[in-house]
N, C-alpha and C positions, 0 to 999 in steps of 0.2 A: 426612489420606491418607481416603478415602471406601469404608466396608469393604458389602456386601452379604450376608443371608445371606439363601439362597434354601435349597429341599428340601432339595435333596445336592449342593453345594456353594457356595463365594467367593468373591466377588471382590471386586478392588482397584479403587483411581485415583486416579492425584495427579493436582491439577486443577492444582499448579506446575509439575511437567515434566509429563502427559501419559502418563504410564508406567500401561500398566494390566495386571493378574493376576488369572487366573481360575484358582481350581482348579480340576481333576480331578474328577468323579464321585467325591464323599466316602462311606465307609460304614466301619462299628463306629469313626469317627475319622482312618480312614488314608485316604489320597489312593488312589485307582486308577487313578493313566492310564487311564480315558477318558476323553472332551474327554462335559461337560454339550451340552445339545441344546437347549435355548435357557433364556433367562429369561422369569421370569414376568409382563415390565412393558419395555418399550425400553431399553434401555442404551443409546444413541446414538439422535437423532429427526436425522432430514434436513426441516429444517421451509423448505418453501417461500415465504418472503416476498416474493417477486416475478413474481407475474402476467404483467408485459410488459416486455423487452428495452428501454431509452430506446436503444439503436447496434441494434435490429433492424430496423429498417424503412433501415437501412443497411448494412444485409450484409457489420458488421463480421465476425461470425465468418465468416463463408463467406470473404470473401476474405485470413483469413489461414488460411485451409486450413481452419478444422473446422467441421463436419455437426451445431450444436444439434438434438441428441434433445430439447431442449424448445420447439421448431419459431420462435426469438426471431424471424423473419422474420413470423411471423403469429398468435400469441399478444397478443394486445390485452386481458386479462381485470385487472380489477386487480389494485392488491397487496397482502399479508395488511391486512388490519385491525389497527391498535395492540390492542381491548382483544381481536381476538380472537388474539393473539399472546400475552397476555398470559393469556386461560384458560388453550393451550396450557402454556404457563411454570407456574402452579399450578398444574394437574396432573399434569407430573414433578419439581415441587421432592422433595427426598431420594430420587427411586428415578432418573430419568434423568443422565445423567454428563455427556452433548455432545450442543449441538446444532449441528450441521452449515446452516449457514443459507447456503439454497438460492433454489431458485427458477424463473423467466424472465427472466435480465438478473442482473447483478452488487447483490449484498447490500448492500456499500457504498452507493446510491443508492435505495435506500430515501428516504424522506421521513424517517421516522419512526427510521432507524440508531442511532440515538444511544439511545434509549426504548428498542426489542431488543434493548442490550446490557446497558440497564442493567438492564434487566429479568431477564436471564438471572444477573447476578449477585446480583440481590437473591432469586434463587431456585435461589441457587448452583449452581448448570449452568454449564460452561465454552460458551460459544460457541468458533466454527472459519469460516469459510466460505471458497467458490474464486473471483476474480475475474476478468475478463480486464483489469487495473485501467489504463481508459482513461477512468476519473473519478475513479482516488486522487488526493487533496492532499496536503498536510502535515498537515492538521486527522481525515478519515482515517485517515490510517497512527496519528498518536499517538490514537485513539482504537482503534485494534486493538491498541496498544501496552501500553491502559491495560486489556483489556478480553478479548483474543481470549488464545486455548490455543496459532492457529497461524490461518494467514493461506495459501490457497495461490493465486500466480497462474499461469495456464494460457494456455500458449505459445502466443502470437499471432504470433511471431516482426517484434517489430513494437519500434519505439523508445519507444512506452506500455509494455507490457511491462516493458525495462529498468528504466524510470523510476520504475516503480507496484512493485516489486523492489528499487531503493535507495530507494525513499522508506521503505518498510518493513520491509528491515533495520537505517535508520540509526534509525527507530523501536524498538528492542529487536525485535521478533515475529518471534520462529519462522518465514520462510518459506520455501514450498517452491515446490520449479513443477510443475504438472499439465498433463502431455504427452498425448494424442489418439492412440493406435495405430491407426494403419490402412496399408493396403499401400503406402501411395503416401511414409507417415511415417516408417517404420521404422528407412529410409536414411540417413538426417537425425542420428534417434537414439543408432544408433554411433554415426558421424561428432560428433556434439559430444558423448560421454560417451567415447569416445579422446582425445580432442583436446582436452579440459578445455574445451568451449566455451559451458557454461548462468554464468550470471553469478556473480559472487563472494560470498560471505555465508553462500548458502540454503543451508536445514538438511537438504533432500534430492527428490529427484526424483521424482514419482511416474506411471507409466506408467499411462495405462486405457485399455481396450481400445475401438474404435470399435465404436458401438453404430446399428441401422440402425434407428434410435427417432428420428421430428421430421423434422428432416432430414435425417438418418443414411441415406446410399445404401448396398443389401445386396452392391453391388457390388465397395463398397470394404472388406468383410472382409477382419479377416486367416487364413488358412487355416493345416492343420496343415504341411501341405508348402511353407512360407512359408522361405525360405531365411538370410535375414535375420534374420527373425523368432529363428528359434533358435538364429541368432548372438547378439543385443541377450539373449537368457535366461541362453548363457553366459558371456557378461560383464556380466551384472549378477551372475550367482552366483558369478564367479571374485573379488569383490572384492577387485579391480586395477582399480578408477573410484577419481576423483577425489571420489566423489560416496555418498553415502545414496542407498541406491535402496531403492526400493518398488512393486508391483503394485495393484492396484484386485483384489478377489474374484475377479476375472467371469474373472481371466488363470490363477488357479488348475489348471483342467484342466491346461492346459497347462505349470503349471508341474511334477506331482504326474506329469506323465508322460515328463517330458526327458529325455535320458542325462546320468550322471552323479549325483551328489549333491547331493542341499540337503535341509539339517533341513527334519525332516514340522513339527518347533514351533514355525515360522516363515512355515507355512501356514496359512491359515482363510480353510476358502469362505462362498460366499452369504452374510449376515449377512440377505436377508433373511425378517420375520416370523418372526423366531427369535433376535437379538436388540437390531436396527433395521428404522425402518420409516420412508416418506415420509408429509412432510401438504402439499397443496395449499394454494395462496394461498387459494381458494375453501373450504380447510376440512374435504379427500376426505381420508380416510388408508389410503393401498394400505400394503403390501410393501415393495416396492420403488420410486424417482425414475421405474422407465424403463417405467411401466404408466403412467406420465403422460396419453398420451394416447388409449387403449383404456380405464382405469382395470377394467378386469375385476375385478381383488379388492378396489374399494377400497370403505372405511366414513365416512358421511355424520356426520363430528363435530357437525355442530347436531342431529345427534339421538341423541349414540350419548357415550359420552363413549371415550378412549383408552385407556385397560382395557375396556372392550369393546370395542370395538375388536377390539384384540388377542388376546384369547379367541371372536371372532367366527366364522363358518362360514365366510366369504373365510379368516382367515387362517390356520385348522386346511385347507383346504384346499391353501393353495398351500405351507407344511411337509410339507406330506402327500407332496408331488414327494419332498423329501428325504429322507423315510425310504423313497422305493418304486425312484428312481430306479438305473438302472444296477444290482441287487442282486445279478447275477452277478461285479463286477469286485472285483477284489482292492481297486483304492480308493476302491473306492465310501467310505469312512471318512472322506477327503479332502478328496473332491471333491462325493460328495453328485448328480453325476453335473450339477453345472454353471448352467446361469441355465434354472426354467421359463417364463419369459418372451421369452426371443430361442432356442433351443434350438442356431440356427444357429451364433452367436458362440462355441461351445462346443469349445475346440478342441482335442481329441483323434484319434488315428487311429485308433479301433478305432471296429468296425463301423456299432454303434450311431449315434457322433456324427455319421459320415460320413452317412447314411441322415438325420437329419435336418437336416443340411446343404441333402440334395441336393434333400430334398418342397418 
């Protein structure tokens, strides 16, 4: 068990199980129950080791009904250099719990995939990643079983999706399905949950909101009046499915405002610049990977350390959104206004959110 003692709270992480616990703000040695706002250093880093996608030119994601937010169809940057990754891991050793390996392409196709996983282990950091599964063979699955905490396979509706899941499960990897929700894919999600049509042996199904970034089209965004989306939320909250269910933090505004009861302590809104950050293959650090196109809040790690980027003006500006957004809303502490990068994805029927979407 790894323990981090911050100024006014404590966090604990078990590398073997992935279980994470964070206290509320401590005062006079007692837990007040109030959530701390941020960590002094990122507990999780999304490290974009991939600068391009091997399958991008073939339109693999588009054929699967996924609109890549990294714009894998056009991006042709080099993959992250191994020495740059080593530098990141060295700075994060004994401070960051997990790396989510990512970027523009499948991390398991990086030319130094094995070495990257080994470096994570040496630094005491648990690596996880998401993949299309297209290029995963027995050797990659074996490496994942040896080094990774979990691997998510994007639901690409293809035979290679099921094959990759099978290989990973057989190798003893905690394997999740990442399912992107847009207004055209919700119906299938409900159907598969009700009919138990996801692959056998998976750990959980994690639903991710479609983002109008990269290849993502704005017209495919889910809005608050989407009936089947509300049906999906209630089905997931009912506990009557055969799978463990999760949602990305972008979905929290919808979960906070849904009718019925859902445990507030199961919700955690956007972690960008508060608990996590993203580093691109060319060493730009930003609060969230969805800023990868415009880079409005990016800090160059070739000039600054990770700690300096975390405490930079750009990151402070990003956090300020969460402190001030929707200040008159009774759910503010749970939602914090949702997404600063793409406010149009905030699923909320309240006036402010409608105005943001219509802007």
